BAFI-3210 file (N, C-alpha, C; in Angstrom, 3 decimals, decimal comma, padded with zeros to 6 digits):
// residues 173
n [1|2|3|4|5|6|7|8|9|10|11|12|13|14|15|16|17|18|19|20|21|22|23|24|25|26|27|28|29|30|31|32|33|34|35|36|37|38|39|40|41|42|43|44|45|46|47|48|49|50|51|52|53|54|55|56|57|58|59|60|61|62|63|64|65|66|67|68|69|70|71|72|73|74|75|76|77|78|79|80|81|82|83|84|85|86|87|88|89|90|91|92|93|94|95|96|97|98|99|100|101|102|103|104|105|106|107|108|109|110|111|112|113|114|115|116|117|118|119|120|121|122|123|124|125|126|127|128|129|130|131|132|133|134|135|136|137|138|139|140|141|142|143|144|145|146|147|148|149|150|151|152|153|154|155|156|157|158|159|160|161|162|163|164|165|166|167|168|169|170|171|172|173]
n.u [016,376|014,716|011,783|010,357|011,420|010,386|007,634|007,652|008,554|006,494|004,046|004,180|004,963|006,605|004,539|002,417|002,589|002,993|001,803|-001,104|-002,339|-002,432|-000,911|-000,453|-002,277|-004,687|-003,545|-002,995|-005,546|-006,581|-005,066|-005,863|-008,584|-008,233|-007,041|-009,166|-011,054|-009,661|-009,500|-012,210|-013,669|-011,907|-011,341|-013,626|-013,556|-011,094|-011,630|-013,779|-012,422|-010,381|-012,058|-013,102|-010,851|-009,780|-011,998|-012,250|-011,011|-011,734|-012,713|-012,526|-013,878|-012,289|-011,470|-012,713|-012,203|-010,461|-008,948|-008,021|-006,769|-004,913|-004,782|-006,156|-007,699|-007,970|-008,901|-007,666|-008,294|-006,014|-005,370|-004,184|-005,455|-004,436|-004,818|-004,450|-003,653|-004,161|-002,820|-003,173|-001,469|-002,201|-000,013|001,177|002,218|002,395|001,444|001,593|000,527|000,595|-002,208|-002,207|-002,657|-000,139|002,046|004,415|006,175|008,457|008,609|006,109|005,256|004,667|006,785|007,622|007,331|007,382|005,248|003,376|000,594|-000,029|001,776|000,785|-001,834|-001,140|000,414|-001,227|-003,861|-004,237|-002,187|-002,461|-005,024|-004,467|-003,142|-000,632|001,119|001,959|004,255|005,664|006,452|009,724|011,537|013,675|012,790|010,374|011,149|012,796|013,834|012,523|014,239|013,822|011,351|011,270|010,320|011,413|014,197|014,731|014,256|016,289|015,776|015,007|014,984|012,142|010,071|010,066|009,497|008,563|008,981|006,803|004,893|004,119|002,998|000,602|-002,062|-002,450|-000,739]
n.v [-012,260|-009,754|-007,692|-007,395|-009,582|-011,630|-011,339|-011,875|-014,570|-015,823|-015,200|-015,051|-016,340|-017,556|-018,368|-016,735|-014,335|-015,247|-017,645|-019,784|-020,999|-020,121|-021,001|-019,701|-017,749|-018,146|-017,604|-014,910|-013,968|-014,722|-013,102|-010,654|-010,717|-010,978|-008,530|-006,749|-007,530|-006,757|-004,022|-002,873|-000,536|001,289|002,705|004,231|005,857|007,207|008,682|010,290|011,785|013,088|014,657|016,342|017,750|018,760|020,097|021,286|019,631|017,329|013,987|010,530|007,252|004,265|001,636|-001,670|-004,294|-005,802|-008,180|-008,947|-006,562|-006,115|-004,088|-001,209|001,605|005,157|008,254|011,601|014,888|017,312|020,824|021,830|020,482|017,978|014,487|012,315|008,998|007,098|004,294|001,642|-000,934|-004,422|-005,642|-003,900|-001,414|001,943|003,795|006,444|007,951|009,970|010,292|011,448|011,624|010,285|010,353|008,207|005,277|005,359|007,915|009,105|008,644|009,729|010,443|010,142|013,175|014,627|016,165|018,498|018,297|015,639|014,349|015,227|014,057|011,354|011,014|011,990|011,075|008,646|006,725|006,558|005,362|002,768|001,822|003,054|001,464|001,370|001,689|004,128|003,734|003,856|005,280|003,637|001,218|000,467|000,463|-001,589|-004,383|-007,613|-010,134|-012,916|-013,270|-012,281|-012,909|-012,823|-012,510|-014,907|-016,680|-015,838|-013,904|-010,836|-008,182|-007,375|-007,490|-006,820|-007,352|-005,540|-004,486|-002,757|-003,975|-006,142|-005,111|-003,707|-003,995|-001,922|000,790]
n.w [009,590|007,854|008,137|005,606|004,163|005,742|005,186|002,429|002,480|004,036|002,745|-000,083|-003,364|-006,379|-008,074|-007,263|-008,672|-011,284|-011,870|-012,336|-010,260|-006,924|-004,280|-001,870|-001,525|000,128|002,688|002,609|002,272|004,767|006,497|005,681|006,442|009,251|009,709|009,021|010,967|013,332|012,927|012,344|011,637|010,724|008,347|007,986|010,351|009,922|007,534|008,483|010,435|008,869|007,270|009,163|010,196|007,757|006,103|003,617|001,795|-000,553|000,166|-000,298|000,044|-000,909|-000,954|-001,581|-001,894|000,092|000,428|-002,153|-002,822|-000,866|000,938|002,596|001,162|000,477|-000,983|-001,302|-002,326|-002,957|-002,224|-004,639|-006,490|-007,087|-006,727|-004,074|-003,280|-000,491|001,086|003,246|004,137|004,622|005,749|007,456|006,591|005,322|002,483|000,112|-002,853|-005,806|-007,990|-010,368|-013,840|-015,995|-014,300|-013,122|-011,907|-009,152|-008,538|-008,239|-005,729|-002,341|000,241|003,701|005,379|002,960|002,360|004,139|004,845|004,236|005,932|008,466|008,379|008,291|010,808|012,860|012,396|010,746|011,474|014,394|014,391|013,874|016,117|016,173|014,661|012,028|009,395|007,453|004,183|002,715|-000,080|-000,777|000,279|-001,123|-003,711|-004,003|-005,844|-006,194|-006,892|-007,105|-008,007|-010,499|-013,519|-016,182|-015,751|-014,448|-016,491|-018,196|-020,030|-021,775|-019,385|-018,267|-016,530|-013,686|-010,180|-007,450|-004,004|-003,496|-005,149|-003,551|-001,213|-001,827|-004,261|-005,951|-007,449]
ca.u [015,518|013,994|010,280|009,950|011,788|009,389|006,458|007,848|008,572|005,210|002,892|004,300|005,878|006,631|003,157|001,568|002,713|003,166|001,076|-002,560|-002,782|-001,637|-001,082|-000,352|-003,370|-005,457|-002,836|-003,207|-007,033|-006,827|-004,436|-006,793|-009,770|-007,852|-006,814|-010,466|-011,598|-008,992|-009,825|-013,411|-014,222|-010,790|-011,452|-014,709|-013,005|-010,102|-012,316|-014,482|-011,368|-009,825|-013,074|-013,227|-009,667|-009,701|-013,272|-012,220|-010,411|-012,637|-012,172|-013,454|-013,609|-011,829|-011,252|-013,812|-011,721|-009,218|-008,180|-007,364|-005,924|-003,867|-004,708|-007,310|-007,298|-008,870|-008,343|-007,856|-007,886|-005,328|-005,785|-003,721|-006,253|-003,795|-005,424|-003,452|-004,212|-003,524|-002,956|-002,757|-001,232|-002,466|001,289|001,573|002,927|001,574|001,951|000,744|000,980|-000,276|-002,925|-002,168|-002,238|001,165|003,029|004,651|007,335|008,480|008,540|004,775|005,045|005,041|007,472|007,449|007,716|007,404|004,105|002,956|-000,751|-000,006|002,477|-000,122|-002,896|-000,563|000,792|-002,310|-005,089|-004,107|-001,284|-003,143|-006,150|-003,834|-002,306|000,735|001,917|002,292|005,536|005,534|007,587|010,729|011,885|014,565|012,103|009,362|011,722|013,681|013,449|012,603|014,694|013,405|010,001|011,436|010,094|012,308|015,562|014,907|014,365|017,373|015,242|015,103|014,474|010,988|009,030|010,515|008,574|009,188|008,316|005,567|003,879|003,709|002,201|-000,737|-002,330|-002,470|000,380]
ca.v [-012,004|-008,494|-007,787|-007,632|-010,929|-012,482|-011,281|-012,645|-016,002|-016,344|-014,940|-014,910|-017,220|-017,178|-018,520|-015,562|-013,289|-015,738|-018,895|-019,806|-021,407|-019,397|-021,738|-018,864|-016,717|-018,226|-016,972|-013,464|-013,799|-014,764|-011,950|-009,551|-010,910|-010,640|-007,091|-006,127|-007,827|-005,964|-002,639|-002,979|000,693|002,202|003,566|005,222|006,804|008,052|009,653|011,305|012,717|013,923|015,667|017,299|018,592|019,413|019,987|021,793|018,592|016,168|012,719|009,492|005,846|003,703|000,161|-002,521|-005,712|-005,791|-009,422|-008,855|-005,286|-006,252|-002,841|-000,322|002,800|006,219|009,331|013,015|015,898|018,462|022,174|022,138|019,536|016,601|013,506|011,466|007,761|006,596|002,876|001,007|-002,390|-005,374|-006,037|-002,906|-000,334|003,013|004,278|007,448|008,288|010,843|009,597|012,394|010,860|010,591|010,102|006,758|004,892|005,688|009,417|009,539|008,414|010,732|009,777|010,799|014,603|015,290|017,088|018,638|017,818|014,215|013,926|015,448|013,068|010,093|011,002|012,337|010,427|007,284|005,790|006,223|004,381|001,406|001,665|003,527|000,294|001,492|002,245|004,804|003,155|004,729|004,994|002,471|-000,007|000,065|000,306|-002,805|-005,403|-008,969|-010,848|-014,310|-013,186|-011,574|-014,008|-012,711|-012,728|-016,325|-017,311|-015,224|-013,115|-009,359|-007,839|-006,434|-007,856|-006,793|-007,293|-004,666|-004,541|-002,184|-004,948|-007,046|-004,390|-003,311|-004,320|-000,695|001,760]
ca.w [008,474|008,075|008,030|004,267|003,840|006,419|004,472|001,218|002,817|004,592|001,908|-001,533|-004,067|-007,800|-008,646|-006,882|-009,717|-012,641|-012,001|-012,337|-008,934|-005,974|-002,991|-000,532|-001,519|001,368|003,800|002,458|002,571|006,186|007,060|005,336|007,312|010,580|009,714|009,068|012,286|014,310|012,663|011,500|011,216|010,649|007,240|008,259|011,331|009,251|006,660|009,256|011,058|007,863|006,872|010,315|010,211|006,412|005,448|002,283|000,955|-000,909|000,593|-000,787|000,367|-002,153|-000,886|-001,575|-001,926|000,896|000,210|-003,373|-002,782|000,269|001,656|002,660|000,489|000,320|-001,737|-000,900|-003,344|-002,355|-002,750|-006,018|-007,279|-007,234|-005,918|-003,523|-002,738|000,774|001,210|004,513|003,738|005,628|006,312|008,500|005,897|004,766|001,195|-000,455|-004,098|-006,667|-009,031|-011,536|-015,043|-016,530|-013,331|-013,016|-011,194|-007,746|-008,342|-007,880|-004,239|-001,300|001,379|004,987|005,354|001,676|002,188|005,490|004,984|004,211|007,141|009,551|008,343|008,754|012,193|013,814|012,156|010,162|012,349|015,667|014,252|013,812|017,280|015,814|014,198|010,660|008,994|006,112|003,355|002,101|-001,442|-000,800|000,537|-002,109|-005,045|-003,981|-006,660|-005,610|-008,036|-007,186|-008,678|-011,802|-014,557|-017,344|-015,324|-014,213|-017,850|-018,784|-021,151|-021,510|-018,072|-018,464|-015,609|-012,291|-009,088|-006,446|-002,720|-003,695|-005,626|-002,487|-000,234|-002,401|-005,717|-006,706|-007,304]
c.u [014,686|012,520|009,815|010,250|010,872|008,124|006,537|007,800|007,261|004,020|002,950|005,236|005,807|005,270|002,225|001,474|002,615|002,331|-000,466|-003,062|-001,839|-001,768|-001,081|-001,485|-004,280|-004,785|-003,011|-004,608|-007,262|-006,264|-005,397|-008,078|-009,442|-007,637|-008,223|-011,109|-010,974|-009,352|-011,096|-013,914|-013,169|-010,998|-012,552|-014,204|-012,013|-010,750|-013,074|-013,538|-010,810|-010,838|-013,312|-012,048|-009,473|-010,941|-013,230|-011,585|-011,417|-011,986|-013,167|-012,924|-013,278|-011,793|-012,646|-013,405|-010,446|-008,350|-007,373|-006,404|-004,824|-003,678|-006,099|-006,815|-008,377|-008,115|-008,597|-007,453|-007,270|-005,660|-005,315|-004,429|-005,607|-004,625|-004,398|-004,198|-003,410|-003,767|-002,335|-002,665|-001,619|-001,124|001,866|002,421|001,837|002,272|000,994|001,381|000,008|-000,910|-003,078|-001,792|-000,896|002,301|003,224|005,925|007,338|008,517|007,169|004,436|005,354|005,630|007,369|008,094|007,879|006,301|003,547|001,558|-000,745|000,671|001,516|-001,207|-002,350|-000,325|-000,278|-003,662|-004,960|-003,356|-001,934|-004,365|-005,746|-002,787|-000,821|001,642|002,337|003,605|005,293|006,733|008,482|010,908|012,697|013,837|011,287|009,961|012,684|013,088|013,563|012,957|014,181|011,947|010,084|011,476|011,126|013,792|015,698|014,995|015,415|016,946|015,480|014,416|013,361|009,901|009,439|009,338|009,247|008,387|006,898|004,446|003,387|002,710|000,835|-000,872|-002,168|-001,157|000,751]
c.v [-010,673|-008,631|-008,088|-009,148|-011,920|-012,494|-012,005|-014,143|-016,568|-016,179|-015,011|-016,019|-016,881|-017,329|-017,413|-014,580|-013,962|-016,975|-018,703|-020,165|-020,779|-019,997|-020,887|-017,766|-016,929|-017,580|-015,463|-013,100|-013,760|-013,617|-010,748|-009,587|-010,567|-009,161|-006,321|-006,360|-006,945|-004,515|-002,423|-001,619|001,778|003,208|004,658|006,266|007,706|009,059|010,672|012,293|013,637|015,035|016,704|018,277|019,401|019,342|020,473|020,739|017,507|014,868|011,642|008,122|005,191|002,078|-000,561|-004,012|-005,816|-007,029|-009,337|-007,614|-005,289|-004,969|-002,186|000,916|003,835|007,262|010,723|013,847|017,079|019,816|022,514|021,203|018,202|015,715|012,588|010,206|007,400|005,119|002,386|-000,440|-003,309|-005,933|-004,970|-001,753|000,716|003,508|005,417|007,833|009,180|010,036|010,498|011,541|011,285|010,386|008,657|006,522|005,338|007,108|009,888|009,345|009,639|009,925|010,663|012,217|015,262|016,401|017,292|018,194|016,323|013,686|014,100|014,364|011,715|009,983|011,218|011,601|008,989|006,348|005,502|005,269|002,963|001,182|002,076|002,392|000,334|002,176|002,912|004,370|004,208|004,421|003,705|001,193|-000,387|-000,154|-000,885|-003,883|-006,743|-009,879|-012,305|-014,339|-012,587|-012,709|-013,938|-012,998|-014,247|-017,087|-016,832|-014,590|-011,646|-009,022|-006,857|-006,707|-007,857|-006,698|-006,555|-004,931|-003,901|-003,056|-005,932|-006,346|-004,019|-003,835|-003,144|-000,006|002,351]
c.w [008,746|007,762|006,629|003,881|004,468|005,642|003,173|001,501|003,221|003,597|000,408|-002,058|-005,550|-008,421|-008,337|-008,023|-011,116|-012,905|-012,010|-011,012|-007,944|-004,593|-001,716|-000,511|-000,254|002,558|003,786|002,804|004,068|006,917|006,878|006,248|008,756|010,727|009,794|010,387|013,295|014,186|011,793|010,958|010,966|009,562|007,399|009,288|010,691|008,381|007,410|009,882|010,013|007,417|008,015|010,333|008,866|005,695|003,995|001,281|000,667|-000,578|000,196|-000,349|-000,972|-002,081|-000,850|-001,479|-001,208|000,637|-001,067|-003,460|-001,901|000,956|001,738|001,933|000,575|-000,438|-001,103|-002,007|-002,603|-002,875|-004,228|-006,986|-007,649|-006,285|-005,368|-002,988|-001,597|000,838|002,580|004,241|004,956|006,365|007,172|007,833|005,429|003,491|000,839|-001,821|-004,904|-007,765|-010,313|-012,758|-015,558|-015,576|-013,162|-012,239|-009,818|-007,478|-007,951|-006,445|-003,442|-000,154|002,581|004,860|004,051|001,569|003,610|005,793|005,109|005,520|008,381|009,514|008,800|010,274|013,161|013,593|011,769|011,160|013,737|015,512|014,146|014,961|017,020|015,356|012,794|010,427|007,569|005,273|002,841|000,630|-001,597|-000,611|-000,605|-003,450|-005,087|-004,824|-005,971|-006,736|-008,260|-007,851|-010,074|-012,900|-015,581|-016,891|-015,059|-015,471|-018,710|-020,123|-020,822|-020,137|-018,189|-017,478|-014,110|-011,319|-007,971|-005,102|-002,798|-004,220|-004,609|-001,563|-000,608|-003,925|-006,550|-006,511|-008,569]
res [x|x|x|x|x|x|x|x|x|x|x|x|x|x|x|x|x|x|x|x|x|x|x|x|x|x|x|x|x|x|x|x|x|x|x|x|x|x|x|x|x|x|x|x|x|x|x|x|x|x|x|x|x|x|x|x|x|x|x|x|x|x|x|x|x|x|x|x|x|x|x|x|x|x|x|x|x|x|x|x|x|x|x|x|x|x|x|x|x|x|x|x|x|x|x|x|x|x|x|x|x|x|x|x|x|x|x|x|x|x|x|x|x|x|x|x|x|x|x|x|x|x|x|x|x|x|x|x|x|x|x|x|x|x|x|x|x|x|x|x|x|x|x|x|x|x|x|x|x|x|x|x|x|x|x|x|x|x|x|x|x|x|x|x|x|x|x|x|x|x|x|x|x]
***
């Protein structure tokens, strides 16, 4: 069983996305609390280091509800004025995406080595803060549909509600 399949099996079920009662939510809450306990000041350290290395880039704290969000997030405004959201998933993955209005789908994501500033921040600041345990998600990974959670496919209706790996790793995207 690969790592994503293990996450699905341990933390998610159909009701997480479509039901009113989410029996596995307490497991996610506990994982988020453990993550915060292990890295209590990670976001503060990361933002301080980014501001030291790139003082010209506005950087903002973003995360307030790690249990619901399933990640820590912060934003950086690049020199071209694009704002990039960085997300560190409690499941050990790193995601970065453009928050430019109008961008959607998986094209708005930045993948490893797409942008030298983002790669530098990930490899020298973010990942070391988490003991180099984070994996930067690939397009293939986050765009993988989890068919067992696709409400419409299960009901043999029009396919309009796909759930992707990206939906598991963070609430935002």
